[in-house]
C-alpha positions in Angstrom: -22.9 26.5 -29.8 -19.4 27.3 -29.3 -18.4 24.5 -27.1 -19.9 22.2 -29.6 -17.7 24.3 -32.5 -14.9 23.7 -29.9 -15.6 19.8 -29.4 -15.9 19.3 -33.3 -12.4 21.3 -34.1 -10.7 19.1 -31.4 -11.9 16.4 -32.9 -10.6 17.0 -36.7 -7.2 18.0 -34.7 -7.1 14.4 -33.5 -8.3 12.3 -36.0 -5.8 14.3 -38.2 -2.3 13.7 -36.1 -4.3 10.2 -36.1 -4.0 10.0 -39.8 -0.6 11.2 -40.2 0.5 8.4 -37.7 -1.4 5.8 -39.8 0.6 6.9 -42.9 3.7 6.4 -40.7 2.8 3.0 -39.8 0.9 2.2 -42.7 -2.1 0.9 -40.7 -5.4 2.5 -40.8 -6.9 0.6 -38.3 -5.4 2.6 -35.5 -8.6 4.6 -35.6 -10.5 1.5 -34.1 -8.6 1.9 -30.4 -9.1 5.4 -31.0 -13.0 5.5 -30.8 -13.5 5.2 -27.5 -11.1 7.4 -26.4 -12.3 10.0 -28.4 -15.4 10.1 -26.6 -13.3 10.8 -23.6 -11.6 13.3 -24.9 -14.7 14.7 -25.9 -16.6 14.2 -23.0 -13.9 16.3 -21.0 -13.8 19.1 -23.7 -17.6 19.6 -23.0 -16.9 19.3 -19.0 -14.3 21.8 -18.9 -16.4 24.1 -21.4 -20.5 23.5 -20.4 -20.5 22.2 -16.9 -22.1 23.4 -14.0 -19.8 22.5 -11.1 -22.1 22.8 -8.5 -24.2 20.1 -10.2 -23.2 16.4 -10.2 -24.3 15.2 -13.5 -21.7 16.7 -15.1 -19.2 14.8 -13.0 -21.2 11.8 -13.3 -22.1 11.9 -17.1 -17.9 12.4 -17.7 -16.9 9.5 -15.5 -19.5 7.2 -17.3 -17.9 8.0 -20.6 -14.5 8.4 -19.4 -14.9 4.3 -17.6 -17.0 3.2 -20.9 -14.5 4.9 -23.5 -10.9 3.7 -21.7 -12.4 0.4 -21.4 -13.5 0.0 -24.8 -9.6 1.5 -26.1 -7.7 -1.0 -24.2 -9.7 -4.1 -25.1 -9.6 -2.9 -28.9 -5.9 -1.9 -28.1 -4.9 -5.4 -26.6 -7.4 -7.1 -29.0 -5.2 -5.7 -32.3 -2.3 -5.1 -30.5 0.8 -7.0 -32.9 -1.6 -8.0 -35.5 -1.1 -5.5 -38.3 -3.9 -3.6 -40.0 -7.2 -4.9 -39.9 -8.0 -7.0 -43.3 -11.1 -4.1 -43.9 -8.9 -1.7 -44.2 -6.4 -3.6 -45.7 -9.1 -4.0 -48.6 -9.8 -0.5 -48.5 -5.9 0.1 -49.4 -6.1 -2.6 -52.2 -9.2 -0.9 -53.8 -7.3 3.1 -53.2 -4.5 2.3 -54.8 -2.0 4.7 -54.5 -4.3 7.6 -54.1 -5.5 5.7 -50.5 -3.0 7.4 -48.5 -5.3 10.7 -48.9 -8.5 8.9 -49.6 -8.0 7.3 -45.9 -8.1 10.7 -44.4 -11.7 11.2 -45.7 -13.0 7.4 -45.8 -11.8 6.4 -42.2 -10.6 9.3 -40.4 -12.8 12.4 -41.4 -15.6 10.0 -41.2 -15.2 8.4 -37.9 -14.5 12.2 -36.8 -17.6 13.4 -38.0 -19.8 10.5 -36.7 -17.9 10.8 -33.6 -19.1 14.4 -33.0 -22.3 13.7 -34.1 -22.5 11.2 -31.5 -21.2 12.9 -29.0 -24.1 15.8 -28.7 -25.9 14.2 -26.2 -22.9 14.3 -24.1 -23.0 18.6 -24.3 -27.1 18.4 -23.3 -26.3 16.3 -20.5 -23.8 18.6 -19.4 -25.6 21.8 -19.6 -28.4 22.9 -16.9 -30.9 20.9 -15.4 -31.5 20.5 -11.4 -28.5 20.4 -9.2 -28.8 17.2 -7.6 -29.3 13.8 -9.1 -33.5 12.7 -9.8 -35.0 8.9 -10.4 -34.6 9.4 -14.1 -30.8 9.7 -13.7 -30.4 6.7 -10.9 -32.4 5.0 -13.6 -30.2 5.9 -16.3 -27.0 4.8 -14.3 -28.8 1.4 -13.6 -29.3 1.0 -17.5 -25.5 2.1 -18.2 -24.0 -0.8 -15.2 -26.2 -3.0 -17.4 -24.8 -2.3 -20.6 -21.3 -2.1 -19.1 -21.8 -5.4 -17.9 -23.2 -6.8 -21.0 -20.5 -5.0 -23.1 -17.5 -5.8 -20.7 -18.4 -9.3 -20.3 -19.2 -10.3 -23.8 -16.2 -8.8 -24.8 -13.9 -10.7 -22.4 -16.1 -14.3 -22.9 -15.6 -13.7 -26.6 -12.0 -13.6 -26.4 -11.4 -16.1 -24.2 -13.3 -18.3 -26.8 -11.7 -17.6 -29.3 -8.7 -18.2 -27.8 -9.7 -22.1 -27.4 -8.4 -23.5 -30.7 -11.4 -26.4 -30.1 -13.7 -23.6 -30.8 -13.0 -22.8 -33.9 -16.0 -22.6 -36.5 -18.4 -22.9 -33.3 -20.5 -20.1 -32.1 -20.2 -19.2 -28.8 -23.7 -19.4 -26.7 -23.2 -19.3 -23.0 -22.7 -16.6 -20.5 -24.2 -12.9 -21.8 -24.1 -14.4 -25.6 -26.9 -16.9 -24.6 -29.1 -13.4 -24.5 -28.2 -11.8 -27.6 -25.9 -12.8 -30.4 -24.2 -9.4 -30.0 -24.2 -8.6 -26.1 -21.3 -6.1 -26.6 -23.3 -3.7 -29.1 -26.4 -4.5 -26.9 -24.2 -3.2 -24.2 -23.1 -0.1 -26.1 -26.4 1.3 -26.9 -27.7 0.7 -23.4 -24.8 2.5 -22.2 -25.5 5.6 -24.8 -29.3 5.5 -24.1 
């Protein structure tokens, strides 16, 4: 429980610093690329506090989260670089008026921090106890994670390439992993977390 509370405090500190940066930049959408990195940091907090370093599972879980989170953060950062504040946050800003600077702390940053803290709880459980070696379920989990990672990364890459072609404006992407699901990046994300 102490480790979980420590992670909550770390997340709170990070989203508060991010919020302060958003006030300077006048861009609340900087929270989006932080989402993956926030989980990476949280996983390493859990690892440093709760992991039995004689077991391979904590290392495996932390590395899988690190690969997932950094890829997602870099993808979102590259996609949004130089485009200014996302239209969703601009709408929040218009509706919030002069009080938006303070409202954004709770409506955007604290909210995402709380969600991150709740969603990250299985990372702590996965790093606490269990057999010293990997089990068949661990290998199955890595396989499901790998499928999810492929769908998420390939889906993001294929969509970016599709949207970069002006001839595709107004069209739907129905090839690659997009032929299997309308949201391969969400499917992939869910598979990785599952």
